[in-house]
C-alpha positions in Angstrom: 2.3 28.0 -12.9 -2.2 27.4 -13.4 -2.7 24.9 -10.9 -4.4 22.5 -12.7 -1.4 22.1 -15.7 0.7 21.5 -12.3 -1.4 18.7 -10.8 -1.2 17.1 -14.1 1.8 17.4 -15.2 3.3 16.1 -11.7 0.5 13.8 -11.8 1.0 12.1 -15.3 4.7 12.1 -14.6 3.9 10.5 -10.8 1.6 7.8 -12.0 3.8 7.1 -15.5 6.6 5.8 -12.6 4.9 4.3 -10.1 3.7 1.7 -13.3 7.2 1.7 -14.3 8.4 0.5 -10.8 5.4 -2.1 -10.2 6.3 -3.4 -13.0 9.8 -4.2 -11.9 8.8 -5.0 -8.3 7.8 -7.9 -10.2 11.2 -9.2 -11.6 12.7 -7.6 -8.0 9.9 -9.5 -6.1 10.6 -13.3 -8.5 14.7 -12.8 -8.1 14.4 -11.7 -4.1 11.9 -14.9 -3.8 14.0 -17.0 -5.7 17.6 -16.4 -4.0 15.4 -16.4 -0.5 14.8 -20.3 -1.8 17.4 -21.1 -3.6 16.5 -20.7 -7.2 17.3 -18.8 -9.4 13.9 -16.6 -10.9 14.1 -15.0 -13.7 16.7 -15.4 -16.0 15.3 -16.0 -19.7 13.6 -12.9 -21.3 16.2 -10.5 -21.6 19.8 -10.0 -19.9 19.3 -11.3 -16.4 15.7 -12.2 -16.9 14.8 -8.1 -17.1 11.7 -8.4 -19.4 10.2 -11.0 -17.9 7.7 -8.6 -16.3 6.6 -7.4 -20.1 6.3 -11.1 -21.4 3.8 -11.5 -18.7 1.9 -8.5 -20.4 1.7 -9.8 -22.9 0.8 -13.3 -22.5 -1.8 -12.1 -20.2 -3.1 -9.8 -22.9 -3.8 -12.7 -25.4 -5.9 -14.4 -23.0 -9.2 -14.6 -23.5 -12.1 -11.9 -21.6 -14.4 -14.2 -20.0 -17.7 -13.1 -17.9 -19.3 -15.8 -16.4 -22.5 -16.4 -17.0 -24.8 -15.8 -14.0 -22.1 -13.1 -12.3 -23.2 -9.7 -12.6 -21.5 -7.9 -15.4 -21.4 -4.6 -14.5 -19.8 -5.3 -11.0 -17.6 -7.7 -12.5 -16.0 -5.7 -14.8 -16.3 -2.3 -13.0 -14.4 -3.7 -9.9 -10.6 -4.5 -11.4 -10.0 -0.9 -12.8 -11.4 0.8 -10.0 -9.0 -1.0 -7.5 -6.1 0.2 -9.9 -7.7 3.8 -10.0 -8.1 3.9 -5.8 -4.2 2.6 -5.7 -3.0 5.3 -8.0 -5.4 8.2 -6.2 -3.7 7.7 -2.9 0.0 8.8 -4.5 -1.4 12.8 -5.5 -0.7 14.2 -1.9 2.5 12.5 -1.4 6.0 15.3 -1.1 8.6 13.1 -3.1 10.2 15.7 -2.8 10.5 20.0 -0.8 8.9 20.6 -4.9 7.4 17.1 -6.2 3.9 17.2 -4.7 1.0 16.8 -7.2 -1.9 18.4 -5.0 0.1 19.9 -1.1 -3.5 19.3 0.2 -4.0 20.7 3.9 -5.7 17.8 4.9 -3.0 15.5 3.4 -3.4 13.0 6.1 -6.8 12.8 5.8 -7.0 12.3 1.8 -4.7 9.9 2.0 -7.0 7.6 4.7 -10.0 8.0 2.8 -9.0 7.3 -0.7 -6.3 4.5 0.8 -9.7 2.8 2.3 -11.3 2.9 -0.6 -9.1 0.1 -1.9 -11.3 -2.4 -0.8 -15.0 -1.6 -2.4 -13.9 -3.3 -5.5 -12.6 -6.1 -3.7 -15.6 -6.8 -2.2 -17.5 -5.7 -5.6 -15.6 -8.3 -7.6 -16.6 -10.7 -4.7 -20.1 -9.8 -5.2 -20.4 -9.5 -8.8 -18.6 -13.0 -9.7 -21.8 -15.3 -8.3 -18.8 -17.7 -6.9 -19.1 -18.5 -3.3 -15.0 -18.6 -3.0 -15.0 -15.0 -4.6 -17.7 -14.1 -2.2 -16.0 -15.8 1.1 -13.3 -13.6 0.2 -15.0 -10.4 -0.6 -16.5 -10.5 3.4 -13.1 -11.5 4.6 -11.5 -8.5 2.8 -14.6 -5.9 4.5 -14.0 -7.9 7.7 -9.8 -7.2 7.5 -10.2 -3.8 6.1 -12.0 -2.8 8.7 -10.9 -3.8 11.6 -7.7 -3.1 10.0 -8.2 0.3 9.3 -8.4 1.6 13.3 -5.0 0.7 13.9 -3.6 2.5 10.4 -5.5 6.3 12.0 -4.5 5.6 15.2 -0.8 5.0 14.2 -0.8 8.1 11.4 -2.6 9.9 14.4 0.8 10.2 16.0 2.4 12.1 13.3 -0.1 14.1 13.0 -0.3 15.5 16.9 2.7 15.6 17.3 3.9 18.0 14.0 0.0 19.8 14.9 -0.9 19.5 10.6 -2.2 17.2 8.7 -0.6 19.1 5.7 1.5 16.2 4.3 5.0 17.8 3.8 4.3 19.3 7.3 5.0 16.7 9.0 8.0 15.9 6.2 9.2 19.4 7.8 8.8 18.7 11.4 10.8 15.2 11.1 13.5 17.4 9.0 13.4 19.9 11.8 14.1 17.5 14.1 16.8 16.0 12.8 14.6 12.6 13.2 14.0 10.2 10.6 11.0 8.2 13.1 8.5 11.1 14.6 10.1 12.8 17.0 10.4 11.5 20.3 11.7 8.2 19.4 9.6 6.5 21.9 6.0 7.2 20.3 6.8 6.9 16.7 8.9 3.7 16.4 5.5 1.9 17.6 3.6 3.6 15.8 5.8 3.8 13.0 5.5 -0.6 13.1 1.9 -0.1 13.5 2.0 1.4 10.3 3.1 -1.1 8.6 1.2 -3.9 9.8 -1.7 -1.9 9.0 -0.8 -1.0 5.6 0.0 -5.2 5.3 -3.4 -6.0 6.2 -4.8 -3.0 4.1 -3.0 -4.1 1.4 -3.6 -7.6 1.2 -0.3 -9.2 1.5 1.3 -11.8 3.4 0.8 -12.4 6.2 -2.7 -10.7 6.1 -3.7 -12.1 2.4 -7.2 -13.5 3.6 -8.6 -12.1 1.0 -7.1 -14.4 -1.6 -5.7 -17.9 0.8 -5.4 -20.2 -1.9 -5.2 -23.2 0.2 -8.7 -23.0 1.1 -11.0 -20.1 -1.3 -8.8 -21.2 -4.2 -7.4 -17.2 -5.9 -10.7 -15.8 -3.1 -11.7 -12.8 -5.4 -9.9 -13.5 -8.5 -11.8 -17.2 -9.0 -13.2 -16.0 -11.7 -11.0 -13.5 -13.6 -9.0 -14.1 -16.5 -6.3 -12.3 -18.8 -5.9 -8.0 -18.3 -8.7 -8.4 -15.3 -7.4 -10.6 -13.5 -4.2 -8.3 -13.7 -5.4 -5.4 -12.6 -6.3 -6.7 -9.3 -2.5 -7.9 -9.1 -1.6 -4.2 -10.4 -3.3 -2.4 -8.0 -2.0 -4.7 -5.0 1.7 -3.6 -5.9 0.6 0.5 -6.2 -0.5 0.4 -2.8 1.8 -1.4 -1.1 4.3 1.0 -3.4 2.8 4.3 -2.3 1.8 3.1 1.2 5.4 2.1 1.6 6.0 6.3 0.6 3.3 7.1 2.8 5.6 5.7 6.0 8.4 7.2 4.5 7.1 10.5 4.4 5.4 10.2 7.9 7.8 7.9 9.7 11.3 8.1 8.4 11.8 11.4 7.4 10.3 12.1 3.7 12.5 13.8 1.6 15.0 14.8 4.3 18.7 13.4 4.5 22.2 14.5 4.0 24.4 14.3 0.8 22.0 14.4 -2.0 18.9 15.7 -3.4 15.7 15.0 -1.5 14.2 13.0 -4.0 16.7 9.9 -3.8 16.4 9.8 -0.1 12.4 9.7 -0.6 13.0 7.2 -3.2 15.6 5.3 -1.7 13.7 5.0 2.0 10.1 3.8 -0.2 12.4 1.0 -1.7 13.8 -0.1 1.7 10.0 -0.1 3.5 8.9 -1.9 0.1 11.6 -4.7 0.1 11.5 -5.3 3.1 7.9 -6.1 2.6 8.9 -8.9 0.1 10.9 -10.2 2.9 8.2 -10.5 5.6 5.9 -12.3 2.4 8.4 -14.7 2.2 9.7 -15.3 5.6 6.2 -15.9 7.0 2.9 -17.8 7.0 -0.8 -16.7 6.6 -2.7 -16.1 10.0 -5.4 -17.4 10.2 -9.2 -15.5 10.4 -9.3 -15.8 13.8 -5.6 -14.8 14.6 -5.6 -12.3 12.6 -8.7 -10.3 14.3 -7.5 -11.0 17.1 -3.7 -8.9 16.7 -5.7 -6.6 15.8 -8.1 -5.8 18.2 -6.5 -7.0 21.5 -3.0 -5.8 20.7 -3.2 -3.3 17.7 -5.6 -1.2 19.0 -5.3 -0.7 22.2 -1.7 -0.1 21.7 -2.8 2.6 19.0 -5.2 4.6 21.4 -2.2 4.9 24.0 0.4 6.2 21.9 -2.0 8.8 20.1 -2.9 9.5 24.3 0.4 9.9 25.1 0.9 12.1 21.8 -1.3 14.8 23.1 -0.1 14.6 25.9 3.3 15.0 25.2 2.7 18.2 23.1 0.8 19.5 26.3 3.0 18.9 28.6 6.6 18.8 26.8 6.3 21.0 23.7 
């Protein structure tokens, strides 16, 4: 099959699945939050409230599209779709099975990190373009948070790259399959790297306890303060897609990806991704938001030094232990 046709078919299918799962994730999150808070969650629209995401989309489509008079209209309108596109683009190099991948690049991990880091640009553009002090502060916080946590994220991702000797995501999954280990082998390097990756990923996705750019207690709604209707919705689509894709990346780099017994590989990849996805929601409704100083202290005092040690230890392991 022609590479362009192959990429288009697989890429289109992956986008449809991502957006569908994202819609259902809204229902799942509300149900899970309801149970954790001794509530019922969605129950009215459709059986078990399953059509609540559809109702939300219909409601948002009916909202008035407002652009503030003194805002930078071009930047203000560009930011929401740019955020969603950047989040979806990361999924291109994730192997959902040994044969299902849109683009199996030789520099797949580099692509993941580079495109994933772009997600902060629309956030800052939205803060600047809104011409609102709360949105601007949210955008500045997003830049500080993203630049800081990109460092431990890269260090954590380098551990499986060094151990497997490849930046190709499918090769990293094959390496883990060859060692019959669900966390990148050896485990005393893989497990700490996995923990750092998950914490940094939560910060990159602006999820609680790292949702500093949208802190409603002091910033009203942060970068989304001036947005209405579908523009507002696109920011949350970007966050949910980013979280889902990052969960898939974590499953591929550290949990063996599509490798597993008794079932086709894609089912294992889906199961591992959704387990990480659910864990993120559980964390969100269990912890409180960090203060900005606590956020930076966690990154620079603990995660970055630990990541450097893990990268060095991985190199030593490869050289002396094979």
